[in-house]
C-alpha positions as a Python dict, from the first residue, in 0.01 Angstrom:
ca = {
    (1, 'X'): (0, 0, 0),
    (2, 'X'): (132, -326, 16),
    (3, 'X'): (59, -423, -324),
    (4, 'X'): (214, -125, -536),
    (5, 'X'): (503, -175, -282),
    (6, 'X'): (611, -540, -397),
    (7, 'X'): (550, -468, -737),
    (8, 'X'): (796, -199, -788),
    (9, 'X'): (1056, -404, -588),
    (10, 'X'): (1004, -695, -801),
    (11, 'X'): (1035, -449, -1091),
    (12, 'X'): (1351, -304, -981),
    (13, 'X'): (1532, -638, -881),
    (14, 'X'): (1403, -752, -1251),
    (15, 'X'): (1587, -420, -1387),
    (16, 'X'): (1900, -482, -1152),
    (17, 'X'): (1967, -845, -1327),
    (18, 'X'): (1922, -672, -1687),
    (19, 'X'): (2213, -479, -1659),
    (20, 'X'): (2596, -550, -1660),
    (21, 'X'): (2744, -555, -1335),
    (22, 'X'): (2949, -215, -1208),
    (23, 'X'): (3068, -147, -898),
    (24, 'X'): (2855, -86, -590),
    (25, 'X'): (2837, 238, -521),
    (26, 'X'): (2704, 432, -221),
    (27, 'X'): (2314, 443, -95),
    (28, 'X'): (2258, 773, -170),
    (29, 'X'): (2359, 686, -542),
    (30, 'X'): (2127, 415, -541),
    (31, 'X'): (1864, 592, -389),
    (32, 'X'): (1861, 874, -697),
    (33, 'X'): (1872, 617, -933),
    (34, 'X'): (1546, 419, -794),
    (35, 'X'): (1399, 745, -814),
    (36, 'X'): (1479, 852, -1127),
    (37, 'X'): (1358, 551, -1253),
    (38, 'X'): (1036, 561, -1103),
    (39, 'X'): (997, 890, -1220),
    (40, 'X'): (1058, 746, -1580),
    (41, 'X'): (735, 518, -1529),
    (42, 'X'): (524, 747, -1411),
    (43, 'X'): (532, 902, -1732),
    (44, 'X'): (482, 628, -2002),
    (45, 'X'): (165, 497, -2064),
    (46, 'X'): (17, 88, -2011),
    (47, 'X'): (305, -103, -2132),
    (48, 'X'): (304, -510, -2156),
    (49, 'X'): (611, -675, -2083),
    (50, 'X'): (788, -1022, -2038),
    (51, 'X'): (946, -1099, -1744),
    (52, 'X'): (1230, -1374, -1787),
    (53, 'X'): (1352, -1367, -1428),
    (54, 'X'): (1456, -1741, -1289),
    (55, 'X'): (1195, -1667, -994),
    (56, 'X'): (890, -1588, -1249),
    (57, 'X'): (961, -1728, -1614),
    (58, 'X'): (684, -1720, -1906),
    (59, 'X'): (489, -1437, -1705),
    (60, 'X'): (318, -1085, -1802),
    (61, 'X'): (259, -785, -1645),
    (62, 'X'): (97, -501, -1696),
    (63, 'X'): (202, -144, -1566),
    (64, 'X'): (-47, 191, -1555),
    (65, 'X'): (-70, 518, -1454),
    (66, 'X'): (-225, 576, -1112),
    (67, 'X'): (-450, 879, -1187),
    (68, 'X'): (-573, 956, -829),
    (69, 'X'): (-179, 929, -690),
    (70, 'X'): (144, 980, -971),
    (71, 'X'): (344, 862, -717),
    (72, 'X'): (181, 520, -656),
    (73, 'X'): (156, 251, -911),
    (74, 'X'): (-50, -67, -915),
    (75, 'X'): (100, -374, -1104),
    (76, 'X'): (-165, -673, -1195),
    (77, 'X'): (-28, -1010, -1288),
    (78, 'X'): (-191, -1190, -1579),
    (79, 'X'): (-126, -1582, -1565),
    (80, 'X'): (-67, -1700, -1875),
    (81, 'X'): (-21, -2102, -1751),
    (82, 'X'): (-412, -2060, -1649),
    (83, 'X'): (-540, -1903, -1941),
    (84, 'X'): (-366, -2132, -2138),
    (85, 'X'): (-558, -2398, -1937),
    (86, 'X'): (-863, -2326, -1961),
    (87, 'X'): (-828, -2284, -2347),
    (88, 'X'): (-714, -2677, -2299),
    (89, 'X'): (-1019, -2746, -2071),
    (90, 'X'): (-1247, -2574, -2299),
    (91, 'X'): (-1085, -2746, -2592),
    (92, 'X'): (-1146, -3083, -2411),
    (93, 'X'): (-1470, -2999, -2351),
    (94, 'X'): (-1591, -2985, -2692),
    (95, 'X'): (-1392, -3268, -2770),
    (96, 'X'): (-1615, -3506, -2476),
    (97, 'X'): (-1926, -3279, -2619),
    (98, 'X'): (-1875, -3426, -3015),
    (99, 'X'): (-1799, -3795, -2840),
    (100, 'X'): (-2143, -3801, -2662),
    (101, 'X'): (-2320, -3652, -2943),
    (102, 'X'): (-2185, -3943, -3118),
    (103, 'X'): (-2270, -4154, -2840),
    (104, 'X'): (-2624, -4081, -2832),
    (105, 'X'): (-2655, -4145, -3226),
    (106, 'X'): (-2501, -4478, -3170),
    (107, 'X'): (-2752, -4545, -2884),
    (108, 'X'): (-3061, -4423, -3071),
    (109, 'X'): (-2943, -4650, -3334),
    (110, 'X'): (-2896, -4948, -3106),
    (111, 'X'): (-3183, -4907, -2982),
    (112, 'X'): (-3387, -4932, -3312),
    (113, 'X'): (-3182, -5267, -3409),
    (114, 'X'): (-3301, -5346, -3020),
    (115, 'X'): (-3652, -5292, -3120),
    (116, 'X'): (-3655, -5494, -3426),
    (117, 'X'): (-3468, -5781, -3282),
    (118, 'X'): (-3772, -5780, -2994),
    (119, 'X'): (-4007, -5794, -3278),
    (120, 'X'): (-3868, -6054, -3423),
    (121, 'X'): (-3774, -6235, -3127),
    (122, 'X'): (-4152, -6241, -3037),
    (123, 'X'): (-4268, -6393, -3396),
    (124, 'X'): (-4002, -6626, -3387),
    (125, 'X'): (-4144, -6728, -2970),
    (126, 'X'): (-4505, -6709, -3159),
    (127, 'X'): (-4367, -6965, -3400),
    (128, 'X'): (-4195, -7166, -3202),
    (129, 'X'): (-4506, -7217, -2934),
    (130, 'X'): (-4754, -7281, -3215),
    (131, 'X'): (-4514, -7521, -3357),
    (132, 'X'): (-4484, -7709, -3057),
    (133, 'X'): (-4878, -7721, -2992),
    (134, 'X'): (-4926, -7875, -3370),
    (135, 'X'): (-4660, -8096, -3279),
    (136, 'X'): (-4832, -8200, -2906),
    (137, 'X'): (-5192, -8248, -3075),
    (138, 'X'): (-5021, -8466, -3379),
    (139, 'X'): (-4864, -8678, -3082),
    (140, 'X'): (-5179, -8698, -2883),
    (141, 'X'): (-5358, -8804, -3207),
    (142, 'X'): (-5131, -9067, -3294),
    (143, 'X'): (-5165, -9171, -2946),
    (144, 'X'): (-5553, -9190, -2930),
    (145, 'X'): (-5565, -9352, -3306),
    (146, 'X'): (-5309, -9579, -3234),
    (147, 'X'): (-5540, -9707, -2870),
    (148, 'X'): (-5854, -9714, -3059),
    (149, 'X'): (-5685, -9916, -3347),
    (150, 'X'): (-5612, -10161, -3057),
    (151, 'X'): (-5925, -10125, -2863),
    (152, 'X'): (-6106, -10163, -3194),
    (153, 'X'): (-5859, -10507, -3238),
    (154, 'X'): (-5917, -10606, -2935),
    (155, 'X'): (-6301, -10598, -2996),
    (156, 'X'): (-6309, -10738, -3309),
    (157, 'X'): (-6112, -11039, -3154),
    (158, 'X'): (-6353, -11050, -2891),
    (159, 'X'): (-6656, -11075, -3081),
    (160, 'X'): (-6513, -11379, -3270),
    (161, 'X'): (-6431, -11540, -2972),
    (162, 'X'): (-6746, -11482, -2796),
    (163, 'X'): (-6853, -11397, -2460),
    (164, 'X'): (-6983, -11708, -2262),
    (165, 'X'): (-6816, -11674, -1972),
    (166, 'X'): (-6711, -11383, -1725),
    (167, 'X'): (-6349, -11399, -1685),
    (168, 'X'): (-6221, -11525, -1318),
    (169, 'X'): (-6000, -11333, -1095),
    (170, 'X'): (-5699, -11512, -1162),
    (171, 'X'): (-5749, -11494, -1568),
    (172, 'X'): (-5842, -11102, -1511),
    (173, 'X'): (-5482, -11073, -1284),
    (174, 'X'): (-5312, -11270, -1586),
    (175, 'X'): (-5452, -11008, -1826),
    (176, 'X'): (-5267, -10757, -1644),
    (177, 'X'): (-5549, -10487, -1627),
    (178, 'X'): (-5394, -10179, -1531),
    (179, 'X'): (-5596, -9957, -1246),
    (180, 'X'): (-5603, -9715, -1497),
    (181, 'X'): (-5812, -9922, -1776),
    (182, 'X'): (-6007, -10078, -1461),
    (183, 'X'): (-6313, -9846, -1455),
    (184, 'X'): (-6356, -9861, -1817),
    (185, 'X'): (-6310, -10273, -1867),
    (186, 'X'): (-6557, -10298, -1553),
    (187, 'X'): (-6826, -10009, -1703),
    (188, 'X'): (-6801, -10225, -1982),
    (189, 'X'): (-6888, -10552, -1856),
    (190, 'X'): (-7148, -10414, -1656),
    (191, 'X'): (-7303, -10254, -1929),
    (192, 'X'): (-7312, -10558, -2114),
    (193, 'X'): (-7407, -10781, -1848),
    (194, 'X'): (-7597, -10610, -1564),
    (195, 'X'): (-7578, -10598, -1199),
    (196, 'X'): (-7387, -10874, -978),
    (197, 'X'): (-7286, -10974, -644),
    (198, 'X'): (-6966, -11101, -677),
    (199, 'X'): (-6751, -10835, -680),
    (200, 'X'): (-6430, -10900, -507),
    (201, 'X'): (-6261, -10635, -318),
    (202, 'X'): (-5932, -10643, -555),
    (203, 'X'): (-6204, -10535, -862),
    (204, 'X'): (-6383, -10231, -672),
    (205, 'X'): (-6015, -10117, -510),
    (206, 'X'): (-5891, -10162, -878),
    (207, 'X'): (-6206, -9911, -1012),
    (208, 'X'): (-6188, -9672, -735),
    (209, 'X'): (-5807, -9631, -760),
    (210, 'X'): (-5862, -9540, -1157),
    (211, 'X'): (-5804, -9177, -1229),
    (212, 'X'): (-6035, -8948, -1138),
    (213, 'X'): (-6165, -8879, -1571),
    (214, 'X'): (-6160, -9248, -1582),
    (215, 'X'): (-6420, -9254, -1323),
    (216, 'X'): (-6596, -8990, -1416),
    (217, 'X'): (-6642, -9112, -1807),
    (218, 'X'): (-6737, -9475, -1710),
    (219, 'X'): (-6975, -9350, -1469),
    (220, 'X'): (-7130, -9141, -1695),
    (221, 'X'): (-7166, -9416, -1943),
    (222, 'X'): (-7302, -9671, -1728),
    (223, 'X'): (-7585, -9416, -1545),
    (224, 'X'): (-7661, -9310, -1907),
    (225, 'X'): (-7715, -9670, -2001),
    (226, 'X'): (-7946, -9795, -1714),
    (227, 'X'): (-8117, -9418, -1612),
    (228, 'X'): (-8266, -9105, -1773),
    (229, 'X'): (-7914, -8901, -1698),
    (230, 'X'): (-8137, -8606, -1650),
    (231, 'X'): (-8336, -8722, -1415),
    (232, 'X'): (-8255, -8662, -1030),
    (233, 'X'): (-8523, -8780, -753),
    (234, 'X'): (-8571, -8504, -469),
    (235, 'X'): (-8564, -8605, -129),
    (236, 'X'): (-8698, -8473, 191),
    (237, 'X'): (-8541, -8552, 532),
    (238, 'X'): (-8750, -8452, 848),
    (239, 'X'): (-8651, -8491, 1229),
    (240, 'X'): (-8963, -8631, 1341),
    (241, 'X'): (-8761, -8700, 1703),
    (242, 'X'): (-8473, -8467, 1770),
    (243, 'X'): (-8215, -8555, 2012),
    (244, 'X'): (-8149, -8769, 2310),
    (245, 'X'): (-8014, -9092, 2122),
    (246, 'X'): (-7854, -9333, 2383),
    (247, 'X'): (-7566, -9442, 2096),
    (248, 'X'): (-7235, -9326, 2092),
    (249, 'X'): (-7206, -9295, 1724),
    (250, 'X'): (-6897, -9007, 1683),
    (251, 'X'): (-7012, -8807, 1420),
    (252, 'X'): (-7383, -8740, 1564),
    (253, 'X'): (-7487, -8464, 1730),
    (254, 'X'): (-7829, -8615, 1849),
    (255, 'X'): (-7619, -8811, 2132),
    (256, 'X'): (-7682, -8756, 2478),
    (257, 'X'): (-7346, -8836, 2525),
    (258, 'X'): (-7174, -8543, 2329),
    (259, 'X'): (-7226, -8127, 2433),
    (260, 'X'): (-7372, -8039, 2089),
    (261, 'X'): (-7647, -7778, 2163),
    (262, 'X'): (-7881, -8043, 2031),
    (263, 'X'): (-8219, -8064, 2269),
    (264, 'X'): (-8405, -8394, 2341),
    (265, 'X'): (-8763, -8310, 2183),
    (266, 'X'): (-9051, -8586, 2163),
    (267, 'X'): (-9220, -8698, 1869),
    (268, 'X'): (-9380, -8476, 1605),
    (269, 'X'): (-9726, -8460, 1621),
    (270, 'X'): (-9933, -8554, 1282),
    (271, 'X'): (-9997, -8214, 1186),
    (272, 'X'): (-9683, -8069, 1210),
    (273, 'X'): (-9540, -8436, 990),
    (274, 'X'): (-9818, -8333, 777),
    (275, 'X'): (-9759, -7992, 690),
    (276, 'X'): (-9389, -8030, 638),
    (277, 'X'): (-9509, -8292, 374),
    (278, 'X'): (-9675, -8094, 202),
    (279, 'X'): (-9432, -7816, 208),
    (280, 'X'): (-9200, -8029, 53),
    (281, 'X'): (-9406, -8205, -210),
    (282, 'X'): (-9491, -7785, -343),
    (283, 'X'): (-9106, -7720, -388),
    (284, 'X'): (-9075, -8106, -549),
    (285, 'X'): (-8993, -8348, -339),
    (286, 'X'): (-9100, -8733, -417),
    (287, 'X'): (-9011, -8893, -124),
    (288, 'X'): (-9067, -8776, 229),
    (289, 'X'): (-8826, -8903, 479),
    (290, 'X'): (-8833, -8912, 847),
    (291, 'X'): (-8572, -8981, 1058),
    (292, 'X'): (-8605, -9069, 1482),
    (293, 'X'): (-8345, -9006, 1715),
    (294, 'X'): (-8354, -9377, 1835),
    (295, 'X'): (-8137, -9721, 1871),
    (296, 'X'): (-8433, -9929, 1805),
    (297, 'X'): (-8766, -9904, 1785),
    (298, 'X'): (-8833, -10228, 2035),
    (299, 'X'): (-9066, -10078, 2320),
    (300, 'X'): (-9189, -9815, 2120),
    (301, 'X'): (-9518, -9917, 2076),
    (302, 'X'): (-9681, -9607, 2088),
    (303, 'X'): (-9429, -9398, 1880),
    (304, 'X'): (-9452, -9678, 1626),
    (305, 'X'): (-9833, -9679, 1570),
    (306, 'X'): (-9811, -9315, 1547),
    (307, 'X'): (-9528, -9351, 1245),
    (308, 'X'): (-9728, -9563, 1068),
    (309, 'X'): (-10013, -9321, 1061),
    (310, 'X'): (-9767, -9064, 973),
    (311, 'X'): (-9674, -9290, 693),
    (312, 'X'): (-10047, -9381, 561),
    (313, 'X'): (-10132, -9033, 534),
    (314, 'X'): (-9803, -8930, 329),
    (315, 'X'): (-9879, -9204, 109),
    (316, 'X'): (-10214, -9093, 52),
    (317, 'X'): (-10089, -8774, -99),
    (318, 'X'): (-9882, -8938, -385),
    (319, 'X'): (-9529, -8943, -221),
    (320, 'X'): (-9279, -9212, -175),
    (321, 'X'): (-9231, -9241, 209),
    (322, 'X'): (-8899, -9405, 318),
    (323, 'X'): (-8817, -9385, 774),
    (324, 'X'): (-8510, -9439, 939),
    (325, 'X'): (-8595, -9538, 1286),
    (326, 'X'): (-8291, -9761, 1365),
    (327, 'X'): (-8267, -10129, 1405),
    (328, 'X'): (-8636, -10287, 1387),
    (329, 'X'): (-8783, -10653, 1377),
    (330, 'X'): (-8902, -10847, 1132),
    (331, 'X'): (-9216, -10839, 1211),
    (332, 'X'): (-9215, -10426, 1241),
    (333, 'X'): (-9082, -10433, 928),
    (334, 'X'): (-9411, -10622, 808),
    (335, 'X'): (-9576, -10357, 969),
    (336, 'X'): (-9426, -10084, 828),
    (337, 'X'): (-9441, -10237, 433),
    (338, 'X'): (-9856, -10256, 509),
    (339, 'X'): (-9857, -9863, 598),
    (340, 'X'): (-9727, -9836, 248),
    (341, 'X'): (-9372, -9751, 358),
    (342, 'X'): (-9133, -9732, 16),
    (343, 'X'): (-8800, -9759, 171),
    (344, 'X'): (-8615, -9794, 495),
    (345, 'X'): (-8309, -9646, 586),
    (346, 'X'): (-7990, -9785, 749),
    (347, 'X'): (-7647, -9685, 716),
    (348, 'X'): (-7329, -9869, 763),
    (349, 'X'): (-7130, -9587, 804),
    (350, 'X'): (-6830, -9760, 705),
    (351, 'X'): (-6663, -10052, 650),
    (352, 'X'): (-6658, -10347, 893),
    (353, 'X'): (-6285, -10269, 974),
    (354, 'X'): (-6317, -9938, 1084),
    (355, 'X'): (-6648, -9962, 1188),
    (356, 'X'): (-6548, -9978, 1560),
    (357, 'X'): (-6368, -9646, 1562),
    (358, 'X'): (-6685, -9510, 1511),
    (359, 'X'): (-6928, -9650, 1697),
    (360, 'X'): (-6956, -9911, 1995),
    (361, 'X'): (-7309, -9935, 2116),
    (362, 'X'): (-7438, -10152, 1806),
    (363, 'X'): (-7280, -10430, 1592),
    (364, 'X'): (-7207, -10413, 1229),
    (365, 'X'): (-7363, -10738, 1218),
    (366, 'X'): (-7688, -10599, 1381),
    (367, 'X'): (-7726, -10346, 1091),
    (368, 'X'): (-7682, -10618, 848),
    (369, 'X'): (-7960, -10822, 1032),
    (370, 'X'): (-8180, -10509, 1024),
    (371, 'X'): (-8096, -10477, 610),
    (372, 'X'): (-8240, -10815, 589),
    (373, 'X'): (-8544, -10760, 796),
    (374, 'X'): (-8635, -10482, 567),
    (375, 'X'): (-8523, -10660, 238),
    (376, 'X'): (-8731, -10991, 327),
    (377, 'X'): (-9043, -10769, 405),
    (378, 'X'): (-9066, -10628, 53),
    (379, 'X'): (-8957, -10249, 118),
    (380, 'X'): (-8677, -10125, -85),
    (381, 'X'): (-8349, -10050, 100),
    (382, 'X'): (-8175, -9759, 168),
    (383, 'X'): (-7789, -9789, 249),
    (384, 'X'): (-7466, -9628, 200),
    (385, 'X'): (-7199, -9479, 449),
    (386, 'X'): (-7015, -9162, 568),
    (387, 'X'): (-6686, -9014, 409),
    (388, 'X'): (-6450, -8829, 594),
    (389, 'X'): (-6468, -9011, 925),
    (390, 'X'): (-6072, -9082, 936),
    (391, 'X'): (-6145, -9376, 771),
    (392, 'X'): (-5891, -9460, 474),
    (393, 'X'): (-5962, -9561, 114),
    (394, 'X'): (-5929, -9944, 182),
    (395, 'X'): (-6243, -9899, 445),
    (396, 'X'): (-6460, -9680, 162),
    (397, 'X'): (-6375, -9947, -67),
    (398, 'X'): (-6480, -10193, 163),
    (399, 'X'): (-6802, -10026, 230),
    (400, 'X'): (-6866, -10011, -114),
    (401, 'X'): (-6812, -10408, -123),
    (402, 'X'): (-7024, -10498, 165),
    (403, 'X'): (-7320, -10320, -27),
    (404, 'X'): (-7215, -10458, -353),
    (405, 'X'): (-7209, -10818, -236),
    (406, 'X'): (-7563, -10818, -71),
    (407, 'X'): (-7841, -11046, -217),
    (408, 'X'): (-7923, -10762, -398),
    (409, 'X'): (-7804, -10431, -436),
    (410, 'X'): (-8007, -10153, -192),
    (411, 'X'): (-8238, -9936, -401),
    (412, 'X'): (-8094, -9629, -273),
    (413, 'X'): (-7713, -9540, -189),
    (414, 'X'): (-7653, -9208, -9),
    (415, 'X'): (-7304, -9099, 1),
    (416, 'X'): (-7268, -8872, 262),
    (417, 'X'): (-6985, -8636, 341),
    (418, 'X'): (-6923, -8553, 733),
    (419, 'X'): (-7021, -8234, 840),
    (420, 'X'): (-6807, -8210, 1150),
    (421, 'X'): (-6995, -8076, 1441),
    (422, 'X'): (-6843, -7864, 1744),
    (423, 'X'): (-6838, -8094, 2060),
    (424, 'X'): (-6858, -8456, 1870),
    (425, 'X'): (-6552, -8680, 1911),
    (426, 'X'): (-6529, -8595, 1506),
    (427, 'X'): (-6522, -8214, 1526),
    (428, 'X'): (-6145, -8160, 1401),
    (429, 'X'): (-6209, -8365, 1106),
    (430, 'X'): (-6123, -8199, 710),
    (431, 'X'): (-6357, -8124, 505),
    (432, 'X'): (-6418, -8393, 196),
    (433, 'X'): (-6272, -8276, -67),
    (434, 'X'): (-6520, -8287, -422),
    (435, 'X'): (-6236, -8568, -604),
    (436, 'X'): (-6303, -8793, -321),
    (437, 'X'): (-6741, -8775, -389),
    (438, 'X'): (-6623, -8816, -738),
    (439, 'X'): (-6466, -9158, -671),
    (440, 'X'): (-6731, -9277, -427),
    (441, 'X'): (-7004, -9183, -678),
    (442, 'X'): (-6918, -9294, -985),
    (443, 'X'): (-6760, -9629, -814),
    (444, 'X'): (-7081, -9665, -672),
    (445, 'X'): (-7231, -9658, -1027),
    (446, 'X'): (-7063, -9877, -1180),
    (447, 'X'): (-7055, -10175, -934),
    (448, 'X'): (-7415, -10073, -823),
    (449, 'X'): (-7566, -9948, -1178),
    (450, 'X'): (-7931, -9930, -1092),
    (451, 'X'): (-7916, -9818, -727),
    (452, 'X'): (-8037, -9437, -675),
    (453, 'X'): (-7681, -9274, -596),
    (454, 'X'): (-7814, -8987, -362),
    (455, 'X'): (-7621, -8714, -266),
    (456, 'X'): (-7657, -8657, 87),
    (457, 'X'): (-7501, -8451, 413),
    (458, 'X'): (-7221, -8237, 324),
    (459, 'X'): (-7355, -8153, -12),
    (460, 'X'): (-7407, -7753, 105),
    (461, 'X'): (-7012, -7760, 97),
    (462, 'X'): (-7005, -7811, -302),
    (463, 'X'): (-7068, -7508, -550),
    (464, 'X'): (-7273, -7590, -834),
    (465, 'X'): (-6979, -7691, -1065),
    (466, 'X'): (-6902, -7943, -829),
    (467, 'X'): (-7245, -8088, -786),
    (468, 'X'): (-7246, -8132, -1136),
    (469, 'X'): (-6977, -8343, -1172),
    (470, 'X'): (-7111, -8547, -928),
    (471, 'X'): (-7424, -8563, -1144),
    (472, 'X'): (-7227, -8635, -1427),
    (473, 'X'): (-7020, -8935, -1240),
    (474, 'X'): (-7373, -9112, -1120),
    (475, 'X'): (-7525, -8907, -901),
    (476, 'X'): (-7895, -8907, -934),
    (477, 'X'): (-8102, -8850, -619),
    (478, 'X'): (-8040, -8546, -349),
    (479, 'X'): (-8202, -8416, -11),
    (480, 'X'): (-8329, -8124, -47),
    (481, 'X'): (-8463, -7875, 255),
    (482, 'X'): (-8324, -7646, 470),
    (483, 'X'): (-8239, -7882, 700),
    (484, 'X'): (-8067, -8284, 729),
    (485, 'X'): (-8232, -8353, 1049),
    (486, 'X'): (-7998, -8124, 1272),
    (487, 'X'): (-7732, -8039, 1003),
    (488, 'X'): (-7782, -7755, 740),
    (489, 'X'): (-7878, -7857, 348),
    (490, 'X'): (-7952, -7658, 36),
    (491, 'X'): (-8291, -7491, 75),
    (492, 'X'): (-8563, -7566, -199),
    (493, 'X'): (-8484, -7204, -344),
    (494, 'X'): (-8149, -7320, -415),
    (495, 'X'): (-8163, -7662, -587),
    (496, 'X'): (-8516, -7537, -804),
    (497, 'X'): (-8224, -7239, -967),
    (498, 'X'): (-7934, -7565, -1021),
    (499, 'X'): (-8234, -7782, -1154),
    (500, 'X'): (-8288, -7479, -1404),
    (501, 'X'): (-7962, -7424, -1482),
    (502, 'X'): (-7852, -7760, -1508),
    (503, 'X'): (-8107, -7869, -1719),
    (504, 'X'): (-8230, -8112, -1463),
    (505, 'X'): (-8555, -8274, -1455),
    (506, 'X'): (-8775, -8425, -1116),
    (507, 'X'): (-8777, -8769, -1105),
    (508, 'X'): (-9148, -8869, -1076),
    (509, 'X'): (-9277, -9134, -772),
    (510, 'X'): (-9171, -9495, -872),
    (511, 'X'): (-9534, -9597, -837),
    (512, 'X'): (-9879, -9527, -917),
    (513, 'X'): (-10113, -9315, -758),
    (514, 'X'): (-10406, -9537, -885),
    (515, 'X'): (-10195, -9873, -756),
    (516, 'X'): (-10407, -10020, -447),
    (517, 'X'): (-10075, -10033, -205),
    (518, 'X'): (-10281, -10172, 50),
    (519, 'X'): (-10329, -10495, -153),
    (520, 'X'): (-10007, -10518, -269),
    (521, 'X'): (-9900, -10503, 125),
    (522, 'X'): (-10138, -10748, 229),
    (523, 'X'): (-9976, -10972, -2),
    (524, 'X'): (-9616, -10955, 93),
    (525, 'X'): (-9734, -10951, 469),
    (526, 'X'): (-9895, -11283, 443),
    (527, 'X'): (-9664, -11471, 253),
    (528, 'X'): (-9426, -11372, 590),
}
């Protein structure tokens, strides 16, 4: 075996170094000495000794007797240094464990401290937020109180001075009214002085440019002063002659110039029209409007006579009647009045400046001339416009200015939001936002206080809460029914639900069914 041999050699070498030097003997004597030494080791028991040799200092060894082979010895070395390192490592591990335990205790204490600080921080934040809120409220109360005091002081000064004459435009400019107060100032003046027809564009623009909430609030003030604020007129519009129109109105799907899928149809029969009118009345409508896709009524004697019969029949049902037939002449207006027509619709669409971008087959002055014929015949004028045609805000102001400076304000002012129809030149126009409608409606209410401001085309895009804002701003009339001519609209059931939810009441007809309307028509016709 290799191991015992090495061990024995090592032992012999250690013994040799421990003995004093002697003379070298011959080889036979050395062999005898080694043999005697090995025999001596074989009879001793296990002994633990220490080697102090230069090669292996500090090591200990075990000697043992091999019972299987008395001549062979196994030597096992035990490294004391490794034991010491293990003991030191165990000691260090215990120290690390103790330190880790102490760290855990410190972390637990820190967690408790952080929890307490978090609670205190939340309380502090809540207190700060509450304090800031109270401070803001106090500032608002002070500011509003100061404004109210100044307004009261100004009102007292005005009451002492008296309001004999309305200040001129230059005086208004020198007073430096801001756009934020224009809606308030003009609404107060309208309530105090009533309707007027001498509006300037700058005045209307100042109202239109006022903050939306100002327009909403002061439009509601004027509306409540002049009208029953919960009453809303319900109108139904029926296309009695659809499509095939020769005009090039860029928004209209009934123009023969555009491929919109609308097919030209003949004038509806009297029976079909009366059935539709009865259905509208049963649903709550008090005004029935009939629209024909014509440029004018010139040369349409047969159809015009048929329409006169429709008017008489529907008026006999106790409903107001309105028509929109394009341009009409003075004599035709008189005949419509005699038949019992309540109102005639002829929209200006937009401002005079932007009008050529919308239509070229009829001039702006021709539209105004038709309104003049209607007004002279004693028929109520229904005229408004459309927003969302690509016009600027100045054009919307221009439209309202034209309507507000007519010899008398229109009885009805429809405000339409464009419903872009595929196939028309305006098919890519963006939808109108509710804030644009509120500006138009509120401004129209302030500058034309007695008019019926009507939510017309495009109302289907607005939710019930959005429509409620329009009613607050001054709208008091709607078109109800599944369609407005050829475009979609809110149906009867949806509007009845809205009336119930918002607490609205239907406006009754503006005439008494017992009145002899034919006699009144005869008087008007004879006066012309």
